[in-house]
C-alpha positions in Angstrom: 0.0 0.0 0.0 1.5 3.3 -1.0 1.7 6.3 1.2 -0.6 9.1 0.0 -1.4 12.7 0.9 -4.3 14.6 -0.8 -4.0 18.3 -0.5 -5.8 21.3 -2.1 -4.3 24.8 -2.4 -6.7 27.6 -1.6 -6.2 31.4 -1.6 -7.3 34.7 -2.9 -6.6 35.8 -6.5 -3.0 36.7 -7.2 -1.5 35.4 -3.9 0.6 32.9 -5.7 -1.2 29.5 -5.7 -0.1 28.4 -9.2 3.4 29.6 -8.7 3.7 27.6 -5.5 2.5 24.4 -7.2 5.1 25.0 -9.9 7.9 25.1 -7.4 6.6 22.0 -5.7 6.6 20.2 -9.1 10.2 21.3 -9.7 11.2 20.1 -6.3 9.7 16.7 -7.1 12.2 16.4 -10.0 9.6 15.9 -12.6 11.6 17.5 -15.3 14.9 16.4 -16.8 17.7 19.0 -16.3 17.7 19.8 -19.9 14.0 20.3 -20.2 12.6 23.8 -20.0 9.4 24.0 -18.1 8.5 27.7 -18.5 6.5 29.7 -16.0 3.1 28.7 -14.6 3.1 25.1 -15.9 -0.5 24.6 -14.8 -2.2 27.6 -16.3 -1.9 26.0 -19.7 -4.8 27.6 -21.7 -4.3 30.9 -23.3 -7.1 32.6 -21.5 -5.6 31.7 -18.1 -2.2 33.0 -19.1 -3.4 36.3 -20.5 -5.5 37.2 -17.5 -3.1 35.7 -15.0 -5.9 33.8 -13.2 -6.7 30.1 -12.8 -10.1 29.2 -14.1 -10.1 25.4 -14.1 -8.9 23.4 -11.2 -6.1 20.8 -12.0 -4.6 17.7 -10.5 -0.9 16.9 -10.3 1.2 14.7 -8.1 4.7 14.6 -6.8 6.7 11.9 -5.1 8.7 13.0 -2.0 10.6 10.5 0.1 8.4 7.7 -1.0 5.2 9.5 -0.2 2.9 10.4 -3.1 1.4 14.0 -2.7 -1.6 14.7 -4.8 -1.9 18.4 -5.3 -5.1 20.1 -6.4 -4.8 23.7 -7.7 -8.0 25.7 -7.3 -9.2 29.1 -8.7 -9.2 32.1 -6.5 -12.2 34.1 -7.9 -15.5 33.5 -6.2 -17.1 33.5 -9.7 -15.6 30.0 -10.1 -16.7 28.9 -6.7 -18.4 25.9 -8.3 -14.9 24.6 -9.2 -13.6 25.0 -5.7 -16.6 23.3 -4.0 -16.2 20.3 -6.1 -12.5 19.7 -5.7 -12.3 20.2 -2.0 -14.2 17.0 -1.7 -11.1 15.1 -2.9 -8.7 16.5 -0.4 -7.8 15.6 3.2 -6.2 18.8 4.1 -5.5 22.2 2.5 -2.7 24.8 2.2 -4.1 28.2 2.8 -1.9 30.7 1.0 -1.9 34.4 2.3 -0.1 37.4 1.0 2.3 38.8 3.6 1.2 42.3 2.9 -2.5 42.1 1.9 -3.5 39.5 4.5 -6.7 37.5 4.2 -9.0 38.9 1.5 -12.7 38.3 0.7 -12.1 35.2 -1.5 -9.7 33.8 1.1 -12.6 33.9 3.4 -15.0 32.3 0.8 -12.8 29.3 0.1 -11.6 28.9 3.6 -15.2 28.7 4.9 -15.9 25.9 2.4 -12.8 24.0 3.5 -13.5 24.3 7.2 -17.1 23.2 6.7 -15.9 19.9 5.2 -13.5 19.5 8.1 -10.1 19.9 6.3 -7.1 20.7 8.4 -5.3 23.8 7.1 -1.5 24.6 6.8 -1.0 28.3 6.6 1.6 29.5 4.1 2.4 33.2 4.4 3.8 34.0 0.9 5.7 37.0 -0.5 7.7 37.8 2.7 10.5 39.1 0.4 8.4 42.2 -0.3 9.7 45.4 1.5 6.4 46.3 3.1 5.4 42.9 4.4 4.0 42.3 7.9 4.0 38.5 8.5 3.3 38.6 12.3 0.2 40.8 11.8 -1.1 38.6 8.9 -0.6 35.5 11.1 -2.9 37.1 13.7 -5.4 38.1 11.1 -5.6 34.5 9.8 -6.2 33.2 13.3 -9.0 35.8 13.8 -10.5 34.9 10.5 -10.6 31.1 11.3 -12.0 31.9 14.7 -14.8 33.9 13.2 -15.6 31.1 10.8 -16.1 28.7 13.8 -13.1 26.5 13.2 -12.6 23.6 15.6 -9.8 23.5 18.2 -7.8 21.2 16.0 -8.2 23.4 13.0 -7.1 26.5 15.0 -3.9 24.7 16.0 -2.4 25.2 12.5 1.3 25.1 11.5 2.6 28.2 9.7 5.3 28.3 7.1 6.8 31.5 5.7 8.5 32.0 2.4 8.5 33.3 -1.2 7.1 31.0 -3.8 8.5 33.1 -6.6 12.0 32.8 -5.3 11.5 29.2 -4.4 12.1 29.0 -0.7 10.0 28.2 2.4 11.0 28.3 6.1 9.4 28.0 9.6 10.9 31.4 10.5 10.5 34.3 8.0 13.7 36.0 9.1 15.8 33.0 8.2 15.4 32.2 4.5 16.4 28.8 3.2 17.1 27.8 -0.4 14.5 25.1 -0.9 10.8 24.4 -0.3 11.5 21.2 1.5 10.2 22.6 4.9 6.7 22.9 3.3 6.8 19.3 2.0 7.9 18.0 5.4 5.1 20.0 7.0 2.6 18.4 4.7 3.7 14.9 5.5 3.7 15.7 9.2 0.4 17.4 9.5 -1.9 16.2 6.8 -3.4 12.9 7.7 -3.1 10.0 5.3 -6.5 9.0 3.9 -8.3 6.4 6.0 -8.5 3.0 4.5 -12.2 2.1 4.4 -12.9 -1.6 3.7 -16.1 -2.7 2.1 -17.9 -2.4 -1.2 -16.3 0.2 -3.6 -17.6 3.8 -3.7 -16.3 6.8 -5.6 -17.8 10.2 -6.0 -17.2 11.8 -9.4 -16.0 15.3 -8.8 -14.7 16.4 -12.2 -14.4 15.1 -15.7 -11.8 15.0 -18.4 -12.4 14.6 -22.1 -10.4 12.8 -24.7 -11.5 12.6 -28.3 -10.2 9.1 -28.4 -11.9 7.5 -25.4 -14.7 10.1 -24.7 -15.6 11.3 -21.3 -13.4 10.3 -18.3 -14.6 10.3 -14.8 -12.2 11.8 -12.2 -12.7 11.5 -8.4 -11.4 10.1 -5.2 -12.0 6.5 -4.1 -14.0 6.7 -0.9 -14.0 3.1 0.1 -12.9 -0.4 -1.2 -10.9 -1.0 -4.4 -11.7 -0.4 -8.1 -10.1 -2.6 -10.7 -9.7 -2.6 -14.5 -12.5 -4.5 -16.3 -14.7 -4.4 -13.2 -18.5 -4.3 -13.5 -20.0 -1.3 -11.5 -23.2 0.5 -10.9 -23.6 4.2 -11.5 -25.8 6.0 -9.0 -27.4 9.1 -10.4 -28.5 12.3 -8.6 -32.2 11.4 -8.9 -31.7 8.0 -7.2 -31.7 5.7 -10.2 -29.0 3.2 -11.0 -27.4 2.2 -14.3 -24.9 -0.7 -15.0 -21.5 0.1 -16.4 -18.0 -1.3 -16.8 -14.6 0.2 -16.1 -12.3 -0.3 -19.1 -9.2 1.4 -17.8 -8.0 2.9 -14.5 -5.5 5.8 -14.5 -3.7 7.5 -11.6 -2.1 11.0 -11.6 1.6 11.0 -11.9 3.4 14.3 -12.3 1.6 16.3 -14.9 0.2 13.3 -16.7 -1.7 10.1 -16.0 -0.4 6.6 -15.8 -2.3 3.4 -16.3 -2.7 1.0 -13.4 -4.6 -2.2 -12.6 -6.3 -1.1 -9.4 -6.8 1.7 -7.0 -7.8 1.6 -3.3 -9.5 4.0 -1.0 -8.0 7.4 -0.7 -6.3 7.6 -4.1 -7.4 10.1 -6.8 -8.0 8.3 -10.1 -9.5 8.7 -13.6 -11.8 6.0 -15.0 -12.3 5.3 -18.7 -15.3 3.6 -20.1 -18.1 4.8 -17.8 -21.1 5.9 -19.9 -23.6 8.7 -19.3 -22.3 10.0 -15.9 -22.6 13.5 -14.5 -20.5 15.3 -11.9 -21.9 14.4 -8.4 -22.8 10.8 -9.4 -21.4 7.8 -7.4 -19.6 4.8 -8.8 -20.5 1.9 -6.5 -20.8 -1.9 -6.2 -22.5 -3.9 -9.0 -24.6 -6.0 -6.6 -25.2 -3.8 -3.6 -25.0 -0.2 -4.8 -24.8 2.5 -2.2 -24.7 6.1 -3.3 -22.7 8.9 -1.6 -24.4 12.3 -1.0 -24.1 14.4 -4.2 -22.1 17.7 -4.3 -24.2 20.7 -3.2 -23.5 23.8 -5.3 -24.5 27.4 -4.6 -27.2 28.8 -6.8 -26.3 31.2 -9.7 -27.0 34.9 -9.1 -26.7 36.4 -12.5 -28.1 35.7 -16.0 -27.5 36.8 -19.5 -29.3 36.4 -22.8 -27.3 34.6 -25.5 -28.6 34.8 -29.0 -27.4 33.9 -32.5 -25.6 36.7 -34.4 -28.0 38.4 -36.8 -26.1 41.6 -37.5 -25.3 42.6 -41.1 -21.7 41.3 -40.7 -22.9 37.8 -39.7 -20.8 34.8 -40.7 -17.8 36.9 -41.8 -15.3 35.7 -39.2 -16.7 32.7 -37.4 -17.0 29.0 -38.3 -20.0 28.2 -36.1 -22.9 30.6 -36.4 -26.1 28.7 -36.4 -28.4 28.2 -33.4 -27.7 24.4 -33.4 -24.0 25.1 -33.1 -24.4 27.4 -30.1 -26.9 25.1 -28.5 -24.6 22.1 -28.7 -21.7 24.1 -27.3 -23.7 25.4 -24.3 -24.9 21.8 -23.6 -21.3 20.6 -23.7 -20.3 23.4 -21.2 -23.0 22.3 -18.8 -21.2 18.9 -18.5 -18.2 20.3 -16.7 -19.3 23.7 -15.4 -21.4 22.9 -12.4 -22.5 26.4 -11.4 -23.9 27.1 -14.9 -27.6 26.9 -15.9 -29.0 27.1 -19.5 -32.7 27.7 -20.3 -34.0 27.9 -23.8 -36.1 31.0 -24.3 -39.5 31.1 -26.1 -38.0 32.9 -29.1 -36.0 30.7 -31.4 -32.2 31.0 -31.2 -32.1 32.6 -27.7 -31.0 31.1 -24.4 -31.0 32.4 -20.9 -27.6 31.4 -19.4 -27.2 31.9 -15.6 -23.9 31.8 -13.6 -22.1 33.1 -10.6 -21.1 36.6 -11.8 -20.0 38.6 -14.9 -16.6 37.1 -14.9 -17.9 33.6 -14.9 -20.1 34.3 -17.9 -17.6 36.4 -19.8 -15.0 33.6 -19.6 -17.5 31.3 -21.3 -18.2 33.9 -24.0 -14.4 34.5 -24.5 -13.7 30.7 -24.7 -16.5 30.3 -27.3 -15.2 33.3 -29.3 -11.7 31.7 -29.5 -13.2 28.4 -30.7 -14.7 30.2 -33.7 -18.3 30.9 -32.5 -20.2 34.0 -33.4 -22.9 35.1 -30.9 -24.6 38.1 -29.3 -25.0 38.6 -25.6 -27.4 40.9 -23.8 -27.0 43.0 -20.6 -26.2 40.9 -17.4 -29.3 40.7 -15.2 -29.4 39.7 -11.5 -31.7 36.8 -10.5 -34.4 37.9 -8.1 -36.1 35.5 -5.7 -39.4 35.8 -3.8 -38.8 35.0 -0.1 -41.9 35.1 2.2 -43.8 37.3 -0.3 -41.1 40.0 -0.6 -38.9 40.5 -3.7 -35.3 39.8 -2.8 -32.0 40.4 -4.6 -28.5 39.0 -4.2 -26.2 41.1 -1.9 -22.5 40.9 -2.2 -19.7 41.7 0.2 -17.5 44.3 -1.6 -13.9 45.1 -0.6 -12.1 48.0 -2.1 -8.5 48.9 -1.3 -7.5 52.4 -2.4 -5.0 55.2 -1.7 -6.3 57.4 1.0 -6.8 60.5 -1.2 -9.4 58.8 -3.4 -11.4 57.2 -0.6 -14.1 59.8 -0.3 -14.8 59.7 -4.1 -15.2 55.9 -4.0 -17.4 55.9 -0.9 -19.7 58.5 -2.6 -19.8 56.3 -5.7 -20.7 53.1 -3.9 -23.3 54.6 -1.6 -25.1 56.1 -4.6 -25.5 52.6 -5.9 -27.1 51.5 -2.6 -23.9 50.2 -1.0 -23.8 50.3 2.8 -20.4 50.7 4.4 -19.6 48.1 7.1 -15.9 48.7 7.8 -13.1 51.2 7.1 -9.5 50.7 8.2 -6.4 52.6 7.2 -3.3 50.5 6.3 -0.3 52.8 5.8 -1.1 55.0 2.9 -4.0 52.9 1.7 -7.5 52.3 3.0 -9.5 49.1 3.2 -13.2 49.7 2.6 -15.9 47.1 3.1 -19.5 47.4 1.9 -22.7 45.3 1.6 -23.9 46.0 -1.9 -26.6 44.7 -4.3 -25.1 42.7 -7.2 -26.9 45.1 -9.6 -24.8 47.9 -8.3 -21.5 46.1 -8.9 -22.3 45.7 -12.6 -20.4 48.5 -14.3 -18.8 49.7 -11.1 -15.2 48.4 -11.7 -14.6 50.8 -14.7 -15.8 53.8 -12.7 -13.8 52.9 -9.6 -10.6 52.5 -11.6 -11.2 55.8 -13.4 -11.9 57.6 -10.1 -8.8 56.2 -8.4 -6.4 56.6 -11.3 -6.2 52.8 -11.7 -4.9 52.3 -8.2 -8.0 50.5 -6.7 -8.1 46.8 -6.0 -11.6 45.5 -5.9 -13.0 42.1 -4.9 -16.5 40.9 -4.1 -18.3 37.7 -3.1 -21.9 36.7 -2.8 -23.2 37.0 0.7 -27.0 36.4 0.8 -30.4 37.4 -0.5 -31.9 40.5 1.0 -35.1 42.5 0.3 -35.0 44.7 -2.8 -33.1 48.0 -2.2 -34.8 50.2 -4.8 -33.8 51.6 -8.1 -30.1 52.2 -8.9 -29.1 54.8 -11.5 -27.1 53.3 -14.3 -25.2 54.9 -17.1 -26.9 58.2 -17.9 -25.2 59.1 -21.1 -26.9 58.1 -24.4 -25.2 56.2 -27.3 -23.9 57.5 -30.6 -25.3 55.3 -33.3 -24.2 54.9 -36.9 -26.8 55.9 -39.5 -25.6 53.9 -42.5 -23.4 51.0 -43.2 -20.0 51.5 -44.8 -16.5 52.6 -43.9 -16.0 55.1 -41.1 -13.9 58.2 -42.3 -11.6 60.3 -40.2 -13.1 63.4 -41.8 -16.6 62.6 -40.5 -15.4 61.5 -37.0 -13.3 64.7 -36.7 -16.4 66.9 -37.2 -18.4 65.0 -34.6 -15.8 64.8 -31.8 -17.5 67.6 -29.8 -20.6 65.4 -29.5 -19.0 62.7 -27.3 -16.4 59.9 -27.2 -15.9 57.4 -30.0 -15.2 53.7 -29.8 -14.2 53.1 -33.4 -11.1 53.7 -35.5 -11.2 55.4 -38.9 -11.4 53.0 -41.8 -13.3 50.5 -39.7 -16.4 48.9 -41.2 -19.6 49.9 -39.4 -23.3 49.1 -40.0 -26.5 51.0 -39.4 -27.6 50.6 -35.8 -24.1 49.9 -34.4 -23.1 51.8 -31.3 -20.0 53.8 -32.3 -19.6 56.1 -29.3 -21.0 57.7 -26.2 -23.0 60.8 -26.4 -22.2 63.7 -24.0 -26.0 64.1 -23.3 -28.7 61.7 -22.1 -30.4 61.0 -25.4 -29.2 58.7 -28.1 -27.7 60.4 -31.2 -27.7 59.0 -34.7 -24.8 60.2 -36.8 -23.3 59.5 -40.2 -19.7 58.5 -39.7 -19.3 57.2 -43.3 -19.5 60.6 -44.9 -16.3 61.4 -46.9 -15.0 64.7 -48.0 -16.2 66.0 -51.4 -13.2 66.5 -53.6 -12.9 69.2 -56.2 -10.3 69.9 -58.8 -9.5 73.3 -57.4 -6.3 73.6 -55.4 -6.9 74.8 -51.9 -4.4 77.2 -50.4 -3.9 75.9 -46.9 -7.5 75.9 -46.0 -7.5 72.1 -45.3 -6.7 71.3 -41.7 -5.6 67.8 -40.9 -8.2 65.7 -39.0 -7.0 65.5 -35.4 -8.6 62.5 -33.7 -8.7 61.6 -30.1 -7.9 57.9 -29.7 -11.0 55.8 -29.4 -12.0 54.1 -26.2 -11.3 50.3 -26.3 -13.4 48.0 -24.2 -12.5 44.5 -22.8 -15.4 42.0 -23.0 -16.3 42.5 -19.3 -16.3 46.2 -19.6 -18.5 46.1 -22.7 -21.0 43.7 -21.0 -21.1 46.1 -18.0 -21.4 49.2 -20.2 -24.4 48.3 -22.5 -28.0 49.3 -21.8 -31.1 47.1 -21.8 -31.8 47.8 -25.5 -28.3 46.9 -26.6 -26.3 43.7 -27.4 -22.6 42.9 -27.5 -21.8 41.1 -30.8 -18.9 38.8 -30.3 -17.0 37.2 -33.2 -13.5 35.6 -33.3 -12.0 38.7 -34.7 -14.1 41.6 -33.4 -16.3 42.8 -30.7 -19.0 45.4 -31.4 -21.9 47.0 -29.5 -25.2 47.4 -31.3 -28.8 48.3 -30.7 -31.2 45.3 -30.5 -33.4 47.1 -33.2 -31.0 48.3 -35.9 -33.5 50.4 -38.0 -33.9 53.9 -36.7 -37.6 54.3 -37.5 -38.4 50.9 -36.0 -36.5 51.9 -32.9 -38.5 55.1 -32.5 -41.8 53.2 -32.9 -40.8 50.7 -30.3 -39.8 53.5 -27.8 -43.2 55.2 -28.3 -45.2 52.1 -27.6 
């Protein structure tokens, strides 16, 4: 029987989870000396690398002194909370990573709460102690207070602490005495994390994630809860609804290093992947053929935000994308449901429209961005929060919002948040910066980030997590400025844009193709303005003597996908294609639009 430790790494965004896993992999001598591994080995898809965040949780393992350590890397954003909840079920302990300057942040709280509820024992790693302004002792106290407030048990409060810098590749029990390896952390894991308990009896395994291979189809990944599973064994699959289906395991794989290795059997406590199981979902149990016993399925928090997805019907439809029909989009959304637990998709009454609900704007925009890169064309509407009726009163999701800003900007930010129905719960100064905490409706957070960053000259750090449903807080003012809309289709000319600059800000470059009804800028007043940006200069054969001024254009405003989703109004869509992203009115024709507004 081999010696196993299963451990999950949890932390706030940007505190260095993935970097730490990298260093652990390197210390496990997974790579040959001549093999270059690059940075952030685990964040292997382009989207994760660009944004610098982990979206999908991953499993890897290392061997250290004859002990196999299964490491599970988890995302830090609460929008991907569905991912975290699932994978914590596989671990026996967790490493809580905290930044030595920032201390515990909202997401730290969110993931830690989940881990303590399951009963995992934490090891606290205080990272980035090489920073000049770090305060490891204070942070250690803060972590203790946080655990205490989350009702941790005596055993959980008696946690070991390791200090170090994952980036520079060292860990130590005393932060003033740096070492040159991360061995102290590995020793600490083996000492403090319990080995999985060997449970004898009929086999049971909860499926917590899935892998896909185009060769063998869907692969079930999970941790063996009890008994042993063997290659070629007949098993039952227990579904969420209580029904059972018969199935057979074709191959058993275990995680070794970054890949998987085939094995003949696995026993309780090991994390494995099973090939050949048909028709399973995450949260189902694989159990004995004769006497099936199901494990309790995974409970997932409900979604709080929804968006309308529809097929692209703009004049430029089908120019860039490979997949444009409603069947394509429908199949892709269904495929996403397989692995993305916190997502819900409902087909709307109109043909070619779906209501997709998720945990927040980021959760949904990552899905849109992934689809765009795969060659899909689609249009998405404004994000809407999901209301619930509790005891006859209309309730809406409230989030806990934390903003960290330099002191001089704090009054602006407080004013901005309170206007959007935010209630301040805490304010503490930390050197030159201030930590602000609010309880705020999810509606108010949509579109807040851009304004907060503008008001604080890009210095603010903002994070939020879902707290609970509370009674409806009343109307919130959204963007008050109207849109500038193109009148005709054609090429935008610098000459036309130059003459219109005093009417507002533009979002398009000269020589860009536009169509009638596309939103090309923001009007400086409340009403929408329809302009002709495709007007060119009339040329004559008379030579002008210096009367022609060059067109001087202010650079256009460029939006990221989240910003665009947060910016649009109710009657607008964001059109997303592999090469472009445009904003447009739902009704393109101007006369039709006026008619609809009158009615």
